[in-house]
C-alpha positions in Angstrom: 168.0 103.3 74.1 166.2 106.5 72.5 164.6 104.2 70.6 163.3 101.9 73.6 162.1 105.3 75.4 159.6 106.0 72.2 158.2 102.8 72.7 157.8 102.4 76.1 156.3 105.9 75.9 153.6 104.9 73.5 153.3 101.4 75.5 152.7 103.7 78.4 150.1 106.0 76.3 148.2 103.1 75.3 147.8 101.5 78.6 146.5 105.1 80.2 144.1 105.4 77.2 142.7 101.9 77.4 142.4 102.1 80.9 140.5 105.5 81.3 138.2 104.4 78.1 137.2 101.3 80.4 137.0 103.3 83.8 134.2 105.7 81.5 132.2 102.6 80.5 132.0 101.5 84.2 131.0 104.9 84.9 128.5 104.6 82.6 127.3 101.0 83.5 125.1 101.4 86.2 124.8 99.0 88.6 123.3 98.8 92.4 125.2 96.4 94.2 122.3 95.0 95.6 120.2 90.9 95.3 117.0 92.7 94.2 115.8 96.6 93.0 114.0 98.2 90.8 113.3 101.6 89.6 110.0 103.2 88.2 108.3 106.1 87.7 105.0 106.0 89.0 102.8 107.6 86.5 103.3 105.5 83.7 104.9 102.4 85.5 107.5 102.9 83.0 110.9 100.7 84.5 114.2 103.0 84.4 116.2 100.4 86.5 115.9 96.8 86.9 118.2 93.7 89.1 116.4 90.7 90.1 113.1 92.3 89.7 110.8 89.1 89.6 112.8 87.2 92.8 110.5 86.0 95.1 111.5 87.4 98.5 110.4 88.5 101.7 109.0 91.3 102.0 109.2 92.4 105.8 107.2 95.3 106.8 107.1 96.3 103.1 103.9 94.1 103.2 102.5 96.8 105.4 102.0 98.9 102.3 99.3 96.3 100.9 97.4 96.8 104.6 97.1 100.7 104.0 95.9 99.9 100.5 92.8 98.0 101.8 92.2 100.3 104.6 92.1 103.5 102.3 89.9 102.2 100.1 87.6 101.4 102.8 87.8 104.4 103.5 87.3 106.7 100.2 84.4 104.6 99.0 82.7 105.0 103.1 82.9 102.0 104.2 85.6 103.2 107.3 86.4 107.1 108.6 89.5 108.1 109.8 87.6 109.1 113.5 85.9 105.5 113.7 87.1 103.5 117.2 89.0 100.1 116.8 88.4 97.4 119.5 91.9 95.6 120.1 92.1 92.4 120.3 94.4 90.2 122.7 95.9 88.3 119.2 96.7 93.0 118.2 98.3 93.1 122.0 100.8 90.0 121.2 101.8 91.0 118.4 106.1 91.5 118.6 108.7 93.4 116.7 107.8 97.3 116.2 104.8 98.2 117.5 102.8 100.8 120.1 102.2 98.4 122.6 98.6 98.4 122.2 96.2 97.1 125.2 93.7 94.8 124.8 89.9 95.7 125.3 90.9 99.4 124.3 89.8 101.4 121.4 91.6 103.4 119.7 90.6 105.7 116.6 91.3 104.5 112.5 93.1 107.2 112.2 95.9 106.7 115.3 96.3 103.1 114.2 96.9 104.1 110.5 99.7 106.5 111.6 101.2 104.3 113.6 101.9 101.6 110.7 103.0 104.8 108.1 105.2 106.3 110.2 106.0 103.8 112.7 105.5 100.4 111.0 103.0 99.2 114.1 102.8 95.3 114.1 99.7 95.7 116.7 98.4 98.3 114.8 98.3 96.3 111.7 96.8 93.5 112.9 93.9 95.3 114.4 93.4 97.8 111.6 92.9 94.1 109.1 90.9 92.5 112.0 88.2 95.6 112.2 87.8 95.5 108.4 87.8 92.0 107.6 85.7 91.1 110.4 88.4 88.4 111.2 92.0 88.7 110.6 91.8 85.6 108.2 89.2 86.9 105.7 91.3 90.4 105.8 94.6 88.4 104.4 92.1 86.7 102.0 91.2 90.3 100.8 95.1 91.4 100.7 95.6 88.5 98.2 92.6 89.1 96.5 93.4 92.6 95.7 97.3 91.6 95.0 95.7 89.5 91.9 93.4 92.4 91.0 96.8 94.6 90.7 98.6 91.8 88.7 100.9 91.2 91.5 101.7 87.4 89.6 104.1 86.5 91.9 103.1 87.9 95.6 101.4 86.0 98.3 100.7 87.3 101.8 99.8 85.7 104.4 99.6 88.0 107.2 98.8 91.7 107.3 102.4 92.9 108.9 105.6 90.9 107.6 106.7 89.5 110.8 108.5 86.0 110.1 106.2 83.2 109.4 106.2 79.2 108.7 103.1 79.7 106.2 104.0 81.2 102.4 105.0 85.2 101.7 106.5 86.7 99.4 107.0 89.0 97.2 109.7 90.8 94.3 110.7 94.0 94.1 108.6 94.4 90.4 105.2 93.8 92.2 106.2 95.7 95.6 105.3 98.5 92.6 102.3 97.7 92.1 100.8 98.3 95.2 102.9 101.2 95.8 101.6 103.4 92.9 98.4 102.2 94.3 99.0 103.7 97.9 100.7 107.2 96.7 97.6 107.5 95.2 96.4 108.7 98.6 97.9 112.0 99.6 96.8 111.3 103.3 99.1 108.7 103.5 101.9 110.6 102.2 101.2 113.5 104.4 101.9 110.7 107.3 105.0 109.6 106.0 107.0 112.5 105.9 106.3 113.0 109.6 109.2 113.0 111.4 108.3 112.4 115.3 104.8 112.7 116.4 102.1 111.4 119.0 99.3 109.6 118.8 96.0 109.0 121.5 96.1 105.7 123.4 93.7 105.2 126.3 95.5 107.3 129.2 98.9 108.0 127.5 100.4 109.6 124.4 102.4 107.3 122.1 105.2 108.8 120.7 106.2 107.2 116.8 109.0 108.0 115.1 109.7 107.3 111.4 111.5 104.4 110.4 112.5 105.9 107.3 115.3 108.1 108.0 116.2 109.2 105.0 112.5 111.4 105.0 115.0 114.0 106.9 118.1 113.3 104.3 116.9 113.2 100.6 115.1 115.9 98.3 111.7 114.9 97.6 111.1 111.9 99.2 108.0 111.5 101.0 107.2 108.0 101.4 107.1 105.3 101.4 107.4 101.7 103.9 110.7 100.7 105.3 110.9 96.7 106.3 113.5 94.2 107.8 113.1 90.7 109.5 116.3 88.7 109.4 115.0 86.6 106.8 114.4 89.4 104.3 117.2 91.8 105.3 117.1 95.0 105.2 114.2 96.7 102.8 113.1 99.8 101.8 110.0 100.9 99.2 110.8 104.7 98.5 109.0 107.3 96.8 109.9 111.5 95.7 108.8 113.4 93.6 110.9 116.5 91.4 109.8 116.8 87.9 108.1 113.8 88.1 107.6 111.1 90.9 109.9 107.7 91.1 109.2 104.6 93.1 112.3 102.7 94.3 112.3 99.4 95.7 115.6 98.2 97.5 115.1 94.3 98.9 117.5 92.1 101.0 120.3 94.8 102.1 123.0 94.1 104.4 122.1 96.9 106.7 119.9 100.0 107.3 122.3 102.4 106.2 123.1 99.9 103.2 119.2 100.2 102.3 119.6 104.0 102.6 122.6 104.5 100.5 121.3 102.3 97.8 118.0 104.4 97.7 119.8 107.4 97.1 121.6 106.1 94.5 118.8 104.2 92.8 116.7 108.0 92.9 119.8 110.1 92.1 120.1 107.8 89.1 116.5 108.1 87.6 116.0 112.0 88.2 119.9 112.9 87.4 119.9 110.3 83.9 116.0 110.4 83.4 114.0 113.0 81.6 109.8 113.2 81.4 108.6 114.6 78.5 104.6 115.5 77.4 104.3 114.5 73.7 100.9 114.4 73.0 98.5 116.6 74.1 94.9 115.3 75.9 91.9 115.9 73.3 94.1 115.7 69.6 92.5 114.5 66.9 93.2 111.3 64.8 91.4 111.8 61.1 90.4 109.4 59.0 89.4 106.0 60.9 87.6 103.5 58.6 84.5 102.3 59.5 83.9 99.8 56.7 79.8 99.0 57.6 79.3 102.1 59.1 77.0 105.0 58.5 79.5 107.0 58.0 82.8 105.3 56.0 85.1 107.6 58.2 84.9 108.8 61.8 87.4 111.0 64.0 89.0 109.6 67.3 90.3 111.6 70.3 93.4 111.1 72.6 91.9 110.7 75.4 95.4 111.4 78.1 98.1 113.8 77.5 100.9 111.4 76.9 104.0 111.2 78.5 107.2 109.6 78.2 110.4 109.0 80.6 113.9 108.5 78.5 117.3 109.3 79.3 118.5 112.9 78.7 120.0 113.9 75.3 117.8 111.3 74.2 114.8 113.2 73.1 115.4 113.8 69.5 114.8 109.4 68.8 111.5 109.5 70.5 108.8 109.0 67.5 104.7 108.7 68.0 102.7 105.9 66.1 99.0 105.6 65.9 97.5 102.1 66.2 93.7 101.4 65.0 92.5 98.0 66.1 91.3 95.7 63.5 88.1 94.9 62.6 86.6 98.1 63.3 82.8 97.8 63.2 79.9 99.6 63.7 77.8 100.5 65.6 80.3 102.6 67.4 79.1 104.3 70.2 81.2 107.6 71.8 83.9 107.0 74.1 84.7 103.4 72.6 88.0 102.5 72.4 89.4 103.0 68.5 93.1 102.1 69.3 96.0 103.8 70.5 98.7 106.4 69.9 102.5 104.9 71.2 105.4 106.4 71.7 108.5 104.8 70.3 111.8 104.2 70.7 114.1 102.2 68.7 111.6 100.1 68.3 110.0 99.2 71.6 107.0 100.9 73.0 107.4 103.0 75.8 104.0 104.5 76.7 100.6 104.9 74.8 97.2 107.0 75.3 94.0 105.2 73.9 92.0 106.3 71.3 88.6 107.0 71.4 85.5 107.5 69.8 84.3 111.5 69.3 80.8 110.2 68.4 78.1 107.6 67.9 78.4 106.1 64.3 75.1 103.3 63.4 75.8 100.5 61.5 75.0 101.0 57.8 71.8 100.0 56.2 72.0 96.9 53.4 71.4 99.1 50.2 74.4 101.7 51.6 76.6 98.3 52.1 75.7 96.7 48.3 76.5 100.2 46.9 79.6 100.1 48.9 80.5 96.7 47.5 79.9 97.2 44.3 82.0 100.2 43.7 84.9 98.3 45.5 84.6 96.0 43.0 84.4 98.7 40.0 87.7 100.1 41.6 89.5 96.3 41.7 88.7 96.2 38.2 90.5 99.4 37.2 94.0 98.7 38.5 
């Protein structure tokens, strides 16, 4: 009996150890229970987590990120002002869904329209600003798709500026959304609007209250945007951004409820901030010596790393990083100061995490024919002596 008891005890211990190991392994294997999601570091675009990130899905009002990008670009280059007035069309007035109930043939300032889009996801404001910028609504949608192409959003097509259901093709992917989100977070004004919980905007003969559709603004530390979305087809979507020691951008598509999209987004951001750290490996201005220029008036030149080189890595793995200089093949004179000579890359497990450009520090003319012949002769003699 004692013998069987010992065997049973050993068996139970084994079960406990194995079970504990399995639980531990599951804890280490982060997974988000949602059809499509992605998490990136905003500055570099480095992907920290992804799940079905290239699946084409309806983005609902996340579409308005592109509407805001084009509007902010126009303001930045002076073609549009926040104080300009926009005349509201009948078409803009007719928009359903989230809206601020604009009246046709009234004038509203650009600032108030953009705040309504950012904070309250107003469809009528989105159409009004689109018509003002594009001259026509269809022309603005063309501008949206052109900008998507410029940003490398290869799996995206927009048919409107709102994300409202349409019979036409209208789709994007979680990965493509991060590309336009990275562009929008460059505009501090948008991030300031996106953190407003409740505000009032001036409309003709009344003030309209707008409240933030992103409830995480009041719940998650460091969050300052970016855009919610919801239709029956798209489900509940959220593109969020938060900044602590680094800025992260998350995308969650097709969640089952508003609460679920918030919980999943919080989990995704927590994963990024808790498990990863941003490390600077190279300082802007570092010199790279002895870059060969075979046909130059100088045979060797010095390059300069033109930006700080940082990488986002899992905590505890800092010692697994290495930097590597990659010089362009076939460098030839003449070279102008600022020309691209190569790259300095951060490598981890043979995978390139990030890189910075190496540019020329000086002008180098092409060597004359006599110098080139002499060098060829010296090289020929050197080869004979080997």
